[in-house]
C-alpha positions as CSV (number, residue, x, y, z in Angstrom):
1,M,119.8,158.8,67.1
2,A,120.7,154.9,66.2
3,H,117.4,152.8,66.8
4,S,117.8,149.2,67.7
5,P,115.6,146.3,65.9
6,Q,113.8,146.3,69.7
7,N,113.5,150.4,69.6
8,L,112.2,150.7,66.7
9,M,109.2,148.8,67.1
10,N,109.0,149.7,70.1
11,D,108.3,153.2,68.5
12,G,106.2,151.7,66.1
13,L,108.9,153.4,63.6
14,V,109.3,149.5,61.7
15,D,105.8,150.8,60.0
16,I,107.5,154.1,59.0
17,L,110.5,151.6,56.7
18,L,108.2,148.9,55.5
19,K,108.4,149.1,52.0
20,L,105.4,147.6,49.2
21,E,107.6,144.9,48.1
22,D,107.2,143.6,52.1
23,V,103.9,143.2,52.0
24,M,102.4,142.5,48.7
25,V,101.8,138.7,47.4
26,E,103.8,138.1,44.8
27,N,101.8,135.4,43.2
28,V,99.1,137.2,41.6
29,V,96.7,135.6,39.6
30,T,96.2,137.4,35.6
31,V,93.9,137.3,33.2
32,E,94.0,137.8,29.5
33,E,92.1,140.3,28.1
34,R,90.5,138.4,25.6
35,A,88.8,135.8,28.3
36,T,84.9,135.9,28.8
37,V,83.7,137.1,32.4
38,K,82.6,133.9,32.8
39,K,85.7,132.5,32.7
40,T,87.3,135.2,34.8
41,A,84.9,134.4,37.6
42,E,85.3,130.6,37.4
43,L,89.0,131.7,38.3
44,M,88.5,134.1,40.9
45,N,86.4,131.5,42.2
46,K,88.9,128.7,41.8
47,H,91.8,130.6,43.6
48,D,89.1,132.2,46.1
49,I,90.2,135.4,45.6
50,G,88.5,139.0,44.9
51,C,90.2,140.6,41.9
52,L,92.4,139.5,38.8
53,I,94.3,141.6,37.2
54,V,93.4,141.5,33.6
55,L,96.8,141.7,30.9
56,K,97.1,143.0,27.3
57,K,100.1,140.8,25.9
58,G,101.6,140.0,29.0
59,A,101.5,143.6,30.4
60,P,99.0,144.6,33.2
61,D,96.0,146.6,32.2
62,G,93.4,146.7,34.6
63,I,91.5,145.0,36.7
64,V,88.7,143.2,37.5
65,T,86.4,143.0,40.8
66,E,84.0,140.9,42.1
67,R,82.1,144.8,42.1
68,D,83.0,145.2,38.1
69,M,81.0,141.6,37.7
70,L,78.3,142.9,39.6
71,K,77.6,146.1,38.5
72,R,78.5,145.7,34.8
73,I,77.3,142.4,34.0
74,L,74.6,141.3,36.7
75,L,72.9,144.6,36.9
76,G,74.2,145.8,33.2
77,S,72.5,142.2,31.8
78,K,75.4,140.7,29.8
79,N,75.9,137.6,29.4
80,P,78.8,136.4,31.1
81,E,79.5,133.6,28.1
82,K,79.8,136.2,25.6
83,T,81.7,139.5,27.5
84,K,85.5,139.9,27.5
85,V,87.1,140.7,30.9
86,S,88.3,143.9,28.6
87,E,85.1,145.4,28.4
88,I,84.1,145.6,32.3
89,M,87.3,146.0,33.7
90,S,88.2,148.9,35.9
91,K,91.2,151.2,33.8
92,P,93.8,152.9,33.9
93,L,95.0,150.5,36.2
94,I,96.3,153.2,39.1
95,T,99.5,150.8,40.5
96,G,102.3,151.2,43.3
97,K,106.0,150.4,42.6
98,P,108.2,147.9,44.9
99,Q,110.3,150.8,47.0
100,M,106.8,152.7,47.7
101,T,105.9,153.6,52.1
102,I,103.0,151.6,52.7
103,E,102.1,155.1,53.4
104,D,102.1,156.7,50.4
105,A,100.5,153.5,49.3
106,A,97.5,153.8,51.4
107,K,97.1,157.6,50.9
108,L,97.0,156.9,47.1
109,M,94.4,154.0,47.6
110,F,92.1,156.6,49.7
111,K,92.8,159.3,47.2
112,R,91.9,157.6,43.9
113,D,89.2,155.1,45.9
114,I,90.4,151.4,45.3
115,K,91.0,148.8,48.0
116,K,93.5,146.6,45.3
117,L,97.1,147.8,44.2
118,P,98.9,146.4,41.7
119,V,102.5,146.9,42.2
120,T,104.7,147.0,39.0
121,Q,108.0,147.3,37.9
122,N,109.5,148.0,34.6
123,G,105.6,147.9,33.2
124,Q,106.0,144.0,34.8
125,L,103.6,142.8,37.0
126,V,105.4,141.9,41.0
127,G,102.6,142.0,42.9
128,L,99.4,143.2,44.6
129,V,98.6,145.0,48.1
130,T,95.0,145.1,49.5
131,L,93.6,147.8,51.5
132,T,93.5,144.9,54.4
133,D,97.2,144.6,53.9
134,L,98.1,147.8,54.5
135,V,95.3,148.8,57.3
136,R,96.9,146.2,59.9
137,S,99.8,148.2,60.0
138,E,99.6,150.3,63.2
139,R,100.8,153.7,61.4
140,I,98.2,153.1,58.6
141,I,95.9,152.9,60.9
142,K,96.6,156.5,63.0
143,M,96.5,158.0,59.8
144,L,93.0,156.0,58.9
145,K,91.8,157.4,61.9
146,K,92.3,160.7,60.8
147,L,90.5,161.2,57.8
148,P,87.8,163.5,58.0
149,D,84.0,161.2,57.8
150,E,83.1,163.5,54.9
151,K,85.7,162.6,52.3
152,T,86.3,158.7,53.5
153,A,83.6,156.2,51.1
154,K,81.9,154.1,52.5
155,R,83.2,150.8,51.7
156,M,86.4,152.5,52.2
157,K,85.8,153.0,55.5
158,R,83.9,150.1,56.7
159,V,87.2,148.5,56.2
160,V,88.8,150.8,58.8
161,D,86.0,150.6,60.9
162,H,86.7,146.6,60.5
163,F,90.1,146.5,61.9
164,N,89.9,149.1,64.9
165,R,87.2,146.8,65.9
166,I,89.9,143.5,65.4
167,I,92.5,146.0,66.9
168,S,90.5,147.1,70.1
169,I,89.3,143.8,70.9
170,S,92.6,142.7,70.4
171,Y,94.6,145.4,72.9
172,E,91.4,144.7,75.4
173,R,92.5,140.7,75.1
174,D,96.7,141.8,76.1
175,A,95.8,144.0,78.9
């Protein structure tokens, strides 16, 4: 049965068709592996972002998040002016492809307990998708509601719960 664009939207099938290339941020801020953690933090602060993709010879090699800095620098009592970002980044880098469906991306992120998914093509960084980007999809929200609580990491569960509350408030206003 063919679906018109309106029927697709009404049936919730638009989400099924969404690929990472449809929702990813394309202008991803990166940092070279030799940069210090202090310079990395300054770059994150300048762009008001929570993570950077770490490049090695121009190719994505790892990711550094605010949490990495907290756990590995502050709690590890390391000097951010001397520590290289490559020493604290999360690795190996888990990536998606532009043609990956948002549902498959969400499953991968929950399986690997990550909230940020760099998107690569032919070894080059082409975008970034966050769990927050994905949970805006009605289909993803339905899938997430089916996850067993005991298998969902606390940090991931907080994101899902937050968006469930926002959606509930939105539905109440529309009613």
